[in-house]
Every structure is written in C-alpha cells, then in structure tokens.
N, C-alpha and C positions, 0 to 999 in steps of 0.2 A: 555557983556552978561555972560560969564562963571564965572568970578571972582565974580561978583555981585550975581549970583545965589548960589555960594558956600557960600558966606557970609550970604546971606539970609537964607540958609538951617541951618547954625550954629546958627543964631539969633533965628530962629523959634524953634530949638531944645533946646536952653537954656531958652527960655521964658516958662512961665507956662500958657499962654493964650490958650484958646480953641476956640477963636473966628473965626479964618480963617482956615476952613477945607481944602481948596484948597492949601494953603501954607504948611500946615502940610503934605498933601499927596505928594507934590513936594519934601519936605525935606526928607520924608520917602523913596521916590524913589532915591534921591541922596545918602542917606546913604546905601541903598541896593546895588547901583552901586559901591560905594566906597568899600563896603565889598568884592565884587567880584574882584575889581582891586587890592586890597591889597593881597588877597590870590593868585591871578594869578601872581602878581609881585614876591611873595615868590618863586613860582615854576619856574619862569623865572630866578631868581637869583640862584636857585639850579642847573638848567641846565647850566647856564653860568659858575658857579664854577666847575661843573663836567667836562664840555668840556675843560675848561682851565687846569684842573688837568690832564685829560687824554692826552691832547695835549703836555704836558711838563713832561711826566713821566721820561725822561732821566735826568732831572734836579731835584734832590731830594729836593733842597731848595725851589722849587716853589710848591711842593705838599701841604705843610702845609697851606700857605695862601689861595690857591685855594680851599682846603678842607674846610677851615673855612668859606669862602664865600658861598660854597655850603650848609653848615649847618646853618649859621647865617641868610641868606636871608629869609628862610621860618619862622624862629623864629621871626624876626623883623616884617614880614608881619602879622603873627598871633597875635603878641602882639599889633600891631597897630589896628588890627581888633577888638581885645578884648577891648582895651582902647577907641577907637573912635566909632566904629559901634554898638556894642552890647548895651551899655547904651542908646544911642540916639535912636536906633530903638525901644527898649523896651519902652522908655518914650513916643515916638511919637505914638506908637501903643496904649498905655494906654490912651493917650489924645484923640486919634481918637475914641476909644470906648466910652469915656465919651461924645463926641459930638453926638453919635448915640442915647444915652439914655437920 
C-alpha cells in the first residue's frame, strides 16, 4: 500500500499528463504531508542535538558533534523540503489548475 502510493505520487509528479485529476490530487496531498514531515524531522533533530549537548556539558569533546546535529538537522530538513516538495507541489498545482480550465 504505502510504497506503491509513494511511487505513484512521484510518477504522477514527473509526468506531464493532466488526465487523471484524482491521482494528481493524491500526489499533491502526499507532497504536502512530506513537506510537514521533513520540517518536523528537522525540529526533532534540533531537539535531539540540544538535549544530547546539554546532557553532556561536562565532556567538552561531545559538545561540538551534538551542536552540529542540532544545527544540521533543520538545514537538511529544509533543503530536502526545497528540493523535493516545492517543485512538485508547484507543478501539480499548475497542472490541476489546467484541468479546471
């Protein structure tokens, strides 16, 4: 169920067909959910890194790696959001508007 729907969403996003409106709407919902999950995962990574950093303050050598986790997790989440979600959501919205007219 899940993996096939993910593949179907990417297939619909990469195609230029405007024939199946229901499939495009499902793909749009998938990418909007992916958008939220990527941004939330960045925040979870920030909290994880901050907690690990504060839990090990007496060990100065662990502060750097944990601080980098706290700073890089939202960066990676945001970059994946920009690379994966923004173009596909924009393209799907544009194609859905074409089907209405």
